[in-house]
Structures are given as structure tokens and as C-alpha cells.
N, C-alpha and C positions, 0 to 999 in steps of 0.2 A: 634473494633475499629473504630475511626472516620477518614476515609479517606476521602482526597481532591485530585481527579485525574484532574490536571492541564494540559490543552493543550492551546496553543496562535493562536487560529484559532477560527472560530465563532461557532465550533461544529455542522456543518449540516451534513456533508457527513465524519464523522472520525468514520468509525466502530468498527476500534479497538478499540479506548476508550471507546467507547459505551458498545462493548461487553464486554470488561477489568472490566468496573463499575458495570454490570449486575452479573460478574460472582464472584465480591467480596459481594454485595449487598445479592446475593445466599446461601453464606456461613457466614451469619449474620453481616455482618461489616455494618456501618453508612457510605454511599459513596455520595459525592457531587463531582459534575463535575463544574471545573470553566474555563470559556472560554472566547472570547473576543467577544463583543457586536457590532452588525452592526444594521444599520436603517433598519427596518422592522421586527426584529427578537424581542421576547421576553426577556427582561432582567432576568427573573425568571420563571422556567417551571418544571413539573415533569414527567420523564417517567417511570410509576411504582414506585418502591420506591427510585429513584434514584433522588435527586434535582440537578437542572442545574442553574447556575447563570452565566451568560454574565457579565461579569464589563463594565462598561459604562463609557467613557474617554471623558473629555472635549477638550482633543487634538486630538481627532479621526479623525475630517477631515482638520486638519493642514496639510501641504503640507509633500511630502515623501522624502524630502533629509535627509541626514542621521544626520544632529544635531537633526533635529524634530522628526526623528523616534525614536533616543533615550531618548528627550524628553516624548514622548508616554510610552515609557517601562519603564521610573522610574514612571510615574503615575502610570501606571499600576501595577508595583510592591509595590508602597506603598498603594495602595487600598487593594491589596491581603494580604500584611503583617498585615495590620489592622483588616483585617477578619477573615484571616485564619492561623495564626502563631501559634493557640493553639490546631491545629488538632492533632492526633497522628502518621498519616503517610500523606506524602507529594509525590504522586505518579508523577512524569515529565516527561511527553512527549516531547524529544528530549531537545535539547543542550540550547535552550532559556528558556525552563521551569526549567532546572536545574541550571540556573542563580540563579534563583529565590528561588528554594530549599535550595541551598547552601548558601543563605542570611539568609533566616527563619533558618537553621541549625545554623549557627553562633551565632545568637540572641538567640536561643532558642536549645542546644543541645539535650535535650529530644527528639525531634520529629524524626522521622523515615524518610529516603527518598530512594524513590525507583526510579533510573533512566533507564525510558524506552526509549532505541534510537531505531527510526524506520527508520533508514538509516546510512550509514557510515557518520559521522558526519563532518568529518573533511574533506573528498573530495566529497560532494554530489551534485554537479554542474559541468555540464561540462564546460570547457575553464575556471576553475576558477584560479585566481591569485596564485601564490607561496605565496605572501604576506597573501592573506587569508587564505590560507590551512596554514600555520604556526601561523597565529592568532587563528585559531580555534584548532588547536592543543594546545598549551600552556594553553590555556582558560580550554578544556575538562582535560587535563593531572592535570591541580590545581583541578578543579571542583569535578570529578570523584570520589575522596577521601573523599568527603563528604557522597557519595552514600552509603546507607548499604546494598541492593542490585542493581545491573544491570542487566538489560536484553536486548536482541537486538533480530534481525528476520532473521538471517541467521547466519550460524556456522561459515562461512568465518570471518563473521563481528566479532563473539565473540572470535575467534583464534586472530585476528589482536588487539582487545581492550587488550585483556590477555598478547600478546606479546608486545606491545608499551608502556602498561602504568605498566606492571609489576603487575599485578591485578589477582584474582581467576577469571578462564573463567567464563563470564557471563552465567545466564539463556537463554536458546533460548525458544521464543516462536513464532511460525509462525501465519501469518495473515490470519489464515483459517477462512471460512465460518463454520457456524453451520451445523451439517450434517443433509441431508434429499436426500431420494431417488426421485431424480427429476426427474419427468415423462418428456417425451418428449413432447415439443411442437412444433408448426410450423406457430409462426408469422411471421417471415422474408418470408417465401415463401408466404403465404394470403397475406401482406401487400406490399410487394415489388415487387409481379406476377412474384416470380422464379419459374421454373419447377422443378418436382420432381428428373427428371436427373441430375440438377445439384448440384455440390459439393458447400455448402456454407462454406468459411475461415472467421471466425469473428475475427474482432481485438475489443475489448473493454476495455474503460478506456480514459486515461487524452490524448486527441487529441495536443498534443505537442512534441517539437523536442527532441530528444534524446531517442524517443520509437521506431523507425525505421520505422517510416510510411512512411515518402518519399521513402524509400527504396522498401517498401511493394508494395506501388502506382505504382513506375516505373517494379515492377517485374509482377504484375496482367494486367497493359498495354501490355506488349509482350507476355501473353502467347499465343496469337495465338487461341484459342478457348473460346467460353464461356460457355464449359461444369465446368468449376471453377470458382468462383464468391469469390469477396471481400465484405465484409460489414463492415464498419468502426462505432462500435456505442460508443457514447460519445460527450464531448465538449469541446474548447480549441482554441486556436491560431492557429493550422492547419484547422480548420473545413470549412472555405472557400477554401482551395485548394483542400479538397477532396469533396466538393460538386462541383467544377471545374471539377474534373478530373471524377467525377460518370457523369456529363452531357457528358462528350467526350467519354466515354467508355459504353459498355454494360458488361463489367464484374467489375465494380466497382460502390458500392452502398453506399450512407450515410442514418444513421438512428439516431436521437437524442436521448441523456442519459434519461436513464427512473428510476423510484423511485428505491432506493436500495431493498426493498421489493419484486420488481417485477423483477430486474437482472437474476436470475438464469432461470426464465421462458424464457426470450428471449435469454440466451445463449444458453439455451437446445436447440433451436429452429436453431441452426446453425449444422455443421458436424465437424469441427476442431476448437480449438480455437489458436489463434497466438499471442505469447509474444517475438517480434524482439527488443528486448531491446539494445541499442549501447553502445559499450565497450569506452564510451566517460569519464567517471570518476570511482573512486574505489567504490563509492557507488552503480553505476549501475552495475559493474563487479560483486560484491558479493550479487547481490538482489535476492531475491525469491518474485516477485510482488504477490499480492494478487490476481490479476485477475487469476493466472495460477492456481491457487487453487479454485476459483471460476468455471472455466473450467472444471477441474476433478470433481466437486462438481455435474456440470449438466451433466455429462458422456461425455463428448468431449476428444478425444485423442488431444494431444496439438502438434505444430509446434513453436521451441524457436530458438533463437539465441544461437551462441555456446559461451556461458559464464557459469564459473566454476559451482556456485550452481545449475542452471536452468539443465545442461547437466548431472551433477549428478545424481537429482532426475529423469530426463525423463529416462536416460540409467537405473538406478537402479529398477526403477518400471516399467518398459516396456510401458510408457503410450504416446508414440508418435515418433517424430523425431526431431533432432538435426540438425540444418545445418552445415555442414562442414566449411562453411566461411561466416563471415556477410557481405556478400556482395548481390547484385540483383541476379549473378548467382547463386551463393550459396543458397538463398530462393527458386527461382526456380526450383532448383534441390530439397531442401527439400519438396517442394510442391509436386513433381514427385514422390519421394521416399515414402510420406505419402499415396498416392493413391495407392502404389504398395503393401503397408500392408494389412495383412488380417485384418479387420477393426471390425470385431466380435471380434476377438481374443484381439486385442489392447483394445478395450472396456472392455473386460472383467477384464483387468488389471486396467483399469481406477475406474471401480466400487471398486475393491478390494483398491485402493488407497485411495479412497477417505473418506474410514473408518479409514484410520490413519490420513491424513491430513484435519483434522476438528476442529472444535473449543472446542467440547467436551475431546480432547486429550489435547490441548492446557490450559485447565481449571485445569487439574491435577497439570501442572507446577506451576501456578501462585498462587494454594492454597498451595503449599509445599515453594514459596516465602516468601508468607505472615505467614504461620506458624511458619518459621524461625525468624521471626521478634517478 
């Protein structure tokens, strides 16, 4: 089949879209990724057998007020429909792409739509207004019936979609990395000057609000010993805060983001992985972050906040510690509980778990979804 994998970002760091595209291409489909062009990026390129087209907009550099954003979307929509409405399948990543998919199907019913929701779309941001939630609910409720198949990233989100929209429970495709037996590396100790007797707790990913970063920084500031250190690796709005705290403390370190193909080497240089997402919206409450699976693939036991999906996975597989409360004291206690565990025993569980939580297992589900089409 001719498949268009549509994502409304610049397709630079979207590993899920790339992995899905490569999986579909490996099963004999003709796959093209369509994304949004930005200055400095090629409009057309190839990654193996996958063609990538970033649609360039005349309106791209106009202001960001809501009316102009709507005009940009309409321009993208028109350019997309002109070029891609003859595809066999349109794989729509997130709600904004589903709008385009539904309009394509309305004008050409023969096209199949796969809706791949990477989060709980109705409530995907902290402090979201009730008006925004209702608008997204009615929009998604109307559009989801244009989808021939629906995919989500956690079982809780799948259950919610089935409940509120009265649809068949969506398929679950976790955002896992490809399987590899990652050897232990030592980049952080070498480059940050850390001692062999210091235990490294790693936070990697977006450095933005809602991820528990401020809470984690506060917890490590008050640990009272330099035996346990925090390394924050990534980029985002809180980068300056982390760098300032790193100058003030001997237990906090900042490391800039690394290329996706190198991330597991750096991750394996730590001893524990942290995912302390805050319970500030339903999308966060139901999440299973890709960083959690990256920690497991790198051989790290994990320390997580007390959110349902992460708690269920960690306790089921015995791969780390879940904080009793999502507070500074709750996190500090979780650090101490982690250190009191038998590290070798927990790591053995990690090695077993990563065989299940890998992209090779998720590919089987994607194949079933497309076979059904």
C-alpha cells in the first residue's frame, strides 16, 4: 500500500514516527513521511527507502496569534490534500493530523485512516482551560469515527477512548526503543569528574515544567551527602535553572542533549533513571514515557512518581521504586529505598523486562493493524 505518515512538526526528533515508518516499509509498503518545513532543513530527503517531504509554507514566518495560526494550518491542509489525497492509507499522528485525515476521507472515502494518538489529546497540558478541554473533546469525538484503526500509547488512554467515545478499544503501541544489549558506558564519570563511589541518578528528556524537575532539584539539594548525584541531560526552558543549581551544589550536574543514536550509550553511564512526571493533567497521569523504556534498555533500574501506568509497570516487572508521594520528601525517600534494594537482582529484572518492552514487540501490533486494513 501507499502510506503517508503525517506529523505536524519538523520531523527531527520524532523517533516514534520514524520507527513506525521503517516498520511499515520493512513489510513491503511504500511509505512517505510528510511534515512541516523549517528554515535550515531540507524539503525533501530520504532515510533508506522512506521518502520525507517537509511542506514549505508561505505563511510560516507570520505571527503566532490564533488567527494567523489558523491560516497557516489551512495553507498546510490545502498543499497536503493536493499532493497526498490519493494515498491508500493516511497515518495521522495526533489530533491536528487527524483533522487533515478526516477531511481527506470526506472527499475521498476510499482512503483508510489510522489515528495514532501519542497522548491523551483532550487534556494534554497542565492548567488547560475547561473551554479548551471541551473543544478538543467534541472535535476528537466527531473526527475519531473517520478512523479505520486507532492506536494509543498506554492502556489507560486506550480504556478512556473506548469509554468516552464508545469505540472498540484502541490498539496499544508503546513508544519503546529497538532491542539491544546495551553495554555499560562511563561517559558521565569521565566527563563530569564523578567518583566511582558516587551513585548517578539520571533525568533525561525535555527540561520543561510538568516533569518534576524543580522537585528533583530541591530533593538533591537537601540530601546532605555527595554520595548520590543527579545528572540532568536534555534541553528546554528549565536548562538555565538547572545550570544555576549545578553551580551552587556539588550533587547536581547538567549535561546537554545528545544525538538520538548516542542516547543509550550516555544513559547506560548512570546507575538509576528518573521519570518523575507530575500529576498535573490526564495525559501525564496516564503516560508511559519513552524515557522509561530507554532507561530499561540501557540496563537501569528506575525511580518514578506515583502515577498509575508507571507504577503498574515498575511493580509488575520489579524494575525499580515508585515514590509513595509526588513530593520532595516522597522523592528523597524513593532515592533511599532504591539504594536499599539489591541492585544486581533488580538489574536482572531490568534485563528481562527490556526483552518485552522493545520496538520489535510493538512492530507485531503495527503489522496486525495494517493487515486488518
